[in-house]
matplotlib code that plots the C-alpha trace (Angstrom):
import matplotlib.pyplot as plt

x = [-8.5, -11.9, -12.6, -15.9, -16.6, -16.2, -18.7, -22.3, -24.6, -27.2, -24.6, -23.5, -27.0, -28.3, -25.3, -25.6, -29.4, -29.2, -26.5, -28.7, -31.7, -29.6, -28.1, -31.5, -32.7, -29.9, -30.8, -34.1, -32.2, -30.2, -33.3, -34.9, -32.0, -29.5, -31.7, -32.6, -28.9, -29.3, -26.6, -26.9, -25.5, -27.0, -29.5, -30.8, -33.9, -37.0, -40.6, -41.2, -44.6, -44.0, -40.1, -39.9, -36.9, -37.7, -36.9, -34.4, -36.8, -39.2, -36.4, -35.7, -35.5, -38.7, -40.2, -40.5, -42.9, -44.9, -45.2, -46.4, -48.9, -47.4, -48.1, -45.8, -45.9, -45.4, -48.2, -50.0, -48.9, -48.8, -45.4, -44.8, -44.6, -41.4, -39.5, -40.1, -39.8, -36.3, -35.2, -36.5, -34.7, -31.5, -31.8, -32.8, -30.0, -27.4, -28.6, -28.6, -25.0, -24.0, -25.6, -24.3, -20.9, -19.8, -21.2, -19.9, -16.3, -14.2, -14.9, -11.3, -11.6, -10.6, -13.5, -11.8, -11.2, -14.9, -15.7, -13.6, -15.7, -19.0, -18.5, -18.0, -21.1, -23.1, -22.1, -23.1, -26.6, -27.2, -26.2, -28.4, -31.5, -31.0, -30.6, -33.8, -36.0, -34.5, -35.2, -38.7, -39.4, -37.3, -36.3, -32.6, -29.7, -27.2, -23.5, -22.6, -24.1, -23.4, -19.9, -19.0, -20.3, -18.2, -15.0, -15.8, -16.2, -12.9, -11.1, -12.3, -11.4, -8.6, -10.9, -13.8, -11.8, -14.8, -13.3, -9.9, -9.1, -9.1, -12.5, -13.9, -12.6, -13.8, -17.2, -17.6, -16.8, -19.2, -21.9, -21.6, -21.5, -24.5, -26.8, -24.8, -24.2, -27.8, -29.9, -27.8, -25.7, -27.9, -31.3, -30.3, -29.4, -32.8, -35.1, -33.1, -33.0, -31.6, -33.8, -32.5, -30.8, -27.0, -27.7, -28.9, -25.6, -23.6, -25.6, -24.9, -21.2, -21.4, -22.7, -19.9, -17.3, -18.5, -19.3, -17.7, -19.4, -21.8, -23.1, -23.7, -25.4, -27.5, -28.6, -29.7, -31.6, -33.2, -34.0, -35.6, -37.7, -38.9, -39.5, -41.6, -43.7, -44.2, -45.2, -47.8, -49.2, -49.4, -51.0, -53.6, -54.4, -54.6, -55.2, -52.1, -48.7, -48.3, -45.0, -43.7, -45.1, -41.5, -40.7, -43.8, -43.0, -39.4, -40.4, -42.9, -40.3, -38.0, -40.7, -41.5, -37.8, -37.8, -40.7, -39.1, -35.6, -34.3, -32.1, -32.4, -29.2, -30.4, -33.7, -32.0, -29.8, -32.8, -34.7, -31.7, -31.5, -35.2, -35.0, -32.0, -33.6, -35.2, -38.1, -38.4, -41.6, -44.7, -45.4, -48.3, -51.3, -50.5, -48.3, -45.8, -45.5, -45.5, -42.4, -41.3, -38.1, -35.7, -33.2, -35.1, -35.2, -31.5, -30.9, -33.1, -31.1, -27.8, -28.9, -30.2, -26.9, -25.0, -27.2, -28.0, -27.0, -23.5, -24.8, -27.6, -25.1, -22.8, -25.8, -26.9, -23.4, -23.1, -26.5, -25.3, -22.1, -24.2, -26.5]
y = [46.6, 45.4, 41.8, 39.9, 40.0, 43.8, 44.6, 45.1, 42.4, 44.9, 46.7, 43.5, 42.2, 45.5, 45.9, 42.5, 42.6, 46.0, 44.6, 41.6, 43.7, 45.9, 42.9, 41.2, 44.2, 43.5, 39.8, 40.8, 42.4, 39.2, 37.0, 39.1, 39.8, 36.9, 34.3, 36.8, 37.5, 41.2, 43.4, 43.3, 46.8, 48.8, 50.3, 51.3, 49.5, 50.2, 49.3, 46.0, 47.2, 50.8, 50.9, 54.1, 54.3, 53.6, 56.4, 55.8, 56.3, 53.8, 51.2, 51.1, 47.4, 46.0, 49.3, 50.6, 47.8, 48.3, 52.0, 51.6, 48.9, 46.6, 48.9, 50.8, 54.6, 55.3, 53.2, 51.5, 48.0, 45.3, 44.6, 40.9, 40.0, 38.1, 41.4, 42.0, 38.3, 38.1, 41.2, 39.8, 36.5, 38.5, 40.1, 36.9, 34.9, 37.5, 37.3, 33.4, 33.4, 35.8, 33.5, 30.2, 31.0, 34.2, 34.2, 30.6, 31.9, 32.6, 36.0, 37.0, 36.7, 40.0, 41.7, 41.5, 37.8, 37.4, 39.4, 37.1, 34.2, 35.9, 37.2, 33.8, 32.3, 35.5, 35.3, 31.6, 32.2, 35.1, 33.0, 30.1, 32.4, 33.8, 30.3, 29.1, 31.9, 31.7, 27.9, 28.5, 30.8, 29.4, 25.9, 26.7, 27.1, 29.5, 28.5, 31.9, 30.8, 27.0, 27.0, 30.3, 29.1, 26.0, 27.9, 30.3, 27.3, 25.8, 29.2, 30.0, 26.7, 28.3, 31.1, 28.9, 26.0, 23.7, 21.2, 20.6, 21.2, 17.4, 17.0, 19.9, 18.5, 15.0, 16.4, 18.5, 15.4, 13.2, 15.8, 16.1, 12.4, 11.6, 13.3, 13.2, 9.4, 8.1, 11.0, 12.1, 9.1, 6.1, 7.8, 9.2, 5.7, 4.3, 7.2, 9.2, 12.4, 13.5, 12.8, 15.9, 19.1, 19.4, 22.5, 20.2, 18.3, 21.5, 22.6, 19.4, 19.9, 23.3, 21.8, 19.3, 22.0, 23.9, 21.1, 18.0, 14.8, 14.8, 18.2, 17.0, 13.8, 15.6, 18.3, 15.7, 13.5, 16.3, 18.1, 14.9, 14.3, 17.9, 18.1, 15.0, 16.3, 19.6, 17.9, 15.7, 18.7, 20.9, 18.0, 17.4, 21.1, 21.9, 18.6, 19.1, 20.8, 23.4, 24.3, 27.9, 30.2, 31.1, 27.4, 26.9, 30.1, 29.1, 25.7, 27.3, 29.8, 26.9, 25.0, 28.1, 28.5, 24.9, 25.6, 28.8, 27.2, 28.1, 25.0, 21.4, 21.5, 24.4, 22.6, 19.4, 21.2, 22.9, 19.6, 17.9, 20.8, 20.4, 16.6, 16.8, 19.3, 17.7, 20.1, 19.6, 17.7, 19.1, 17.7, 15.4, 15.9, 12.9, 13.2, 10.9, 13.0, 16.4, 18.6, 20.6, 22.6, 20.7, 23.5, 25.2, 22.0, 21.4, 25.0, 24.3, 21.1, 23.0, 25.8, 23.3, 21.5, 24.9, 25.9, 22.6, 19.6, 18.9, 18.6, 16.4, 14.1, 13.9, 13.1, 10.4, 8.8, 9.0, 7.2, 4.5, 3.9, 3.4, 1.0]
z = [55.7, 57.2, 57.7, 57.0, 60.8, 61.0, 58.2, 59.3, 57.9, 56.8, 54.7, 53.0, 52.4, 51.2, 48.8, 47.2, 46.9, 45.2, 42.9, 42.2, 41.3, 38.9, 37.1, 37.1, 35.0, 32.6, 32.5, 31.0, 28.1, 27.8, 27.8, 25.1, 22.8, 23.0, 21.3, 18.7, 17.9, 18.9, 20.5, 24.3, 24.8, 22.0, 21.4, 24.9, 26.2, 24.1, 24.3, 22.4, 21.2, 19.9, 19.9, 22.0, 24.2, 27.9, 30.2, 33.0, 35.9, 34.3, 34.1, 37.9, 38.8, 40.2, 41.3, 37.8, 36.8, 40.1, 39.7, 36.1, 37.1, 34.5, 31.5, 29.3, 29.9, 26.1, 24.6, 27.4, 26.2, 28.8, 30.3, 31.0, 34.7, 33.6, 33.9, 37.7, 38.3, 36.8, 38.6, 41.9, 41.3, 40.7, 44.1, 45.9, 44.3, 45.3, 48.9, 48.7, 47.5, 50.3, 52.9, 51.6, 50.2, 52.0, 55.5, 56.0, 55.6, 58.7, 60.2, 59.8, 56.0, 54.4, 52.6, 49.1, 49.6, 50.4, 47.3, 45.1, 46.5, 45.9, 42.4, 40.6, 42.2, 41.5, 37.8, 37.8, 39.2, 36.8, 33.8, 35.0, 35.5, 32.0, 30.5, 32.2, 30.9, 27.4, 27.3, 28.5, 25.6, 22.8, 23.9, 23.3, 25.7, 24.2, 24.1, 25.4, 28.7, 28.8, 27.4, 28.9, 32.3, 32.0, 31.2, 34.1, 36.4, 35.4, 35.6, 39.1, 40.7, 42.8, 44.0, 45.0, 46.6, 46.3, 43.9, 42.4, 38.7, 38.2, 39.9, 37.8, 34.5, 35.3, 36.4, 33.2, 31.1, 33.0, 32.9, 29.1, 28.4, 30.6, 28.1, 24.9, 24.7, 25.5, 24.1, 21.1, 19.9, 20.9, 20.5, 17.1, 15.9, 17.1, 16.1, 13.5, 15.6, 19.0, 22.0, 23.8, 22.6, 23.0, 25.1, 27.9, 27.7, 27.9, 30.9, 32.8, 31.7, 33.4, 36.6, 36.6, 36.0, 39.1, 41.5, 40.2, 39.1, 42.1, 41.0, 37.5, 38.5, 41.1, 38.6, 36.1, 38.5, 40.4, 37.2, 35.8, 38.9, 39.1, 35.4, 35.4, 38.3, 36.5, 33.3, 35.0, 36.9, 33.7, 31.8, 34.4, 34.8, 31.1, 29.3, 27.2, 27.2, 24.6, 23.0, 23.3, 20.6, 19.6, 18.9, 16.7, 14.8, 14.2, 12.9, 10.5, 9.3, 8.5, 6.7, 4.7, 3.8, 2.6, 0.3, -1.0, -1.5, -5.0, -5.5, -4.6, -2.6, -0.5, 0.0, 1.0, 3.6, 5.2, 5.3, 7.0, 9.5, 10.3, 10.6, 12.9, 15.2, 18.4, 17.9, 14.2, 14.6, 16.3, 19.8, 20.3, 22.6, 24.8, 27.9, 26.4, 23.3, 25.0, 24.9, 27.9, 28.1, 30.3, 30.8, 33.6, 35.6, 35.1, 36.3, 39.3, 40.1, 39.7, 42.0, 44.6, 44.6, 45.0, 48.0, 49.7, 47.6, 48.9, 52.5, 51.2, 49.4, 52.5, 54.8, 52.4, 52.2, 56.0, 56.2, 53.8, 55.9, 59.0, 57.2]

ax = plt.figure().add_subplot(projection="3d")
ax.plot(x, y, z, "-o")
ax.set_aspect("equal")
plt.show()
């Protein structure tokens, strides 16, 4: 049975990148269908504009979009550049996991043991990519990804060997409480609504389950810093930060449902749902009142910790000891 050192690097890199591109194509299905409550497996991929089924050779990851010049063959509708971007990120993330988590293993590691290390992290980055793009469009983080990713992180502790079960459980708890307590419990008492969605708390819980409390703290702090910088840059460039169209549409649909409610009880329940939703009110034009999805920045912080963060934390702690 071949070891890691006996397998050609070009073979391993080519295999995982191709795998990443293929799963990146599936991620586009997840990003589109999951927040809409649609089946991920059926029906086959169809044009969002005219509904015609997309032919297999037009659905080749990355190259299909390039060959079609970003337009649907069936009706000429514009295909969002998000599709090749997500596919490319799938390929790049698979290569990054290979470099950081597999190529650092001893060369005598058997290939199937290396595969068992690669697969959990590959599943993690795929889920995080999907979560980031869903949050960008809908400002929601599906439980299927956040809670499912947390369970996967806890279940794969023996395969990964990065943290113990105790560290993973404590990290998950700290990650959740860091957002739930100040931004849901305390903020709700002061303002009458949550300051952040519970999806963000579940996402930091996921980071803690995979990387312990340092990973959860790093994801939150790095995400907050990078999110603030992005918000300032967008505001300076555009003069305001607009909510995603899907969020505005969902809020209007809920308000319409309130107006059309047949009973007072139904109307009251819908009004309570709208009032409790962090996006229930329209965002203001000022920077302090703007609303920007935080999930993508938590995702970025989590991925940064997976790739570089533990070394950064260790270097920083070593620096403090010297001081």
